[in-house]
C-alpha positions in Angstrom: 11.6 5.6 4.3 13.3 8.6 2.9 11.7 9.2 0.5 8.3 8.7 -1.9 8.7 6.1 -4.1 10.7 3.8 -0.5 7.2 5.2 0.9 5.4 3.7 -1.8 7.4 -0.1 -2.1 6.9 -0.1 1.3 2.4 0.8 1.6 2.0 -3.4 1.5 4.7 -4.3 4.4 2.7 -1.6 6.7 -0.6 -2.6 6.0 0.6 -6.2 6.9 2.3 -4.5 10.2 5.1 -5.9 9.4 7.8 -3.1 9.4 10.4 -2.8 12.6 9.1 -0.3 15.1 11.9 2.4 14.0 9.8 1.7 10.5 6.8 2.2 11.0 7.2 5.8 12.7 9.3 6.6 9.8 7.0 5.3 7.4 4.2 7.2 10.0 5.8 10.5 10.0 6.5 10.4 6.0 2.4 9.7 5.4 1.7 12.2 7.8 3.9 14.7 6.1 3.2 14.5 2.2 -0.5 14.3 0.7 0.9 12.1 -2.3 1.4 9.4 -0.1 -1.5 9.5 2.6 -3.6 9.6 -0.8 -2.5 6.1 -1.7 -1.7 4.8 1.7 -6.0 5.1 1.8 -6.6 3.8 -1.3 -4.4 0.7 0.0 -6.1 0.5 3.4 -10.0 1.1 1.7 -8.7 -1.3 -0.9 -8.2 -4.4 1.9 -11.5 -3.0 3.2 -13.4 -4.1 0.1 -11.8 -6.5 -0.5 -11.6 -8.1 2.7 -15.4 -7.8 3.1 -16.4 -8.9 0.1 -14.1 -12.1 0.2 -15.8 -14.2 2.8 -13.9 -17.5 1.0 -10.3 -17.4 -0.4 -9.8 -15.2 -3.0 -10.2 -16.6 -6.3 -7.2 -17.8 -8.3 -4.8 -15.5 -9.2 -6.8 -12.2 -8.1 -4.3 -11.3 -5.7 -1.2 -11.8 -8.0 -3.4 -9.2 -10.8 -4.4 -6.5 -8.5 -0.9 -6.8 -7.0 1.0 -6.8 -10.8 -1.5 -3.6 -11.5 -0.7 -1.7 -8.3 3.1 -2.6 -9.2 2.7 -0.6 -12.5 0.8 2.4 -10.7 4.1 3.0 -8.4 6.5 2.2 -11.6 4.3 4.5 -13.9 5.3 7.6 -12.1 5.6 6.9 -8.3 1.9 7.4 -7.7 -1.2 5.4 -6.4 -4.3 7.1 -8.9 
């Protein structure tokens, strides 16, 4: 993840634990040096935590797709979440 756009696109994969060890190191190094991407990471991690705490059963139909669509719109808009 050499830049912010790549990092933001890979946040979900990173949070899912689906990146290679090398990619995790690169992602972590970028997050350590980039307050904007770290803020986006914190937002995504907190959102996951809230959803997990509130949705004890399966997610309501379409909720995950709507959340992903909203988050992607933020990323596509200016490369930053928020």
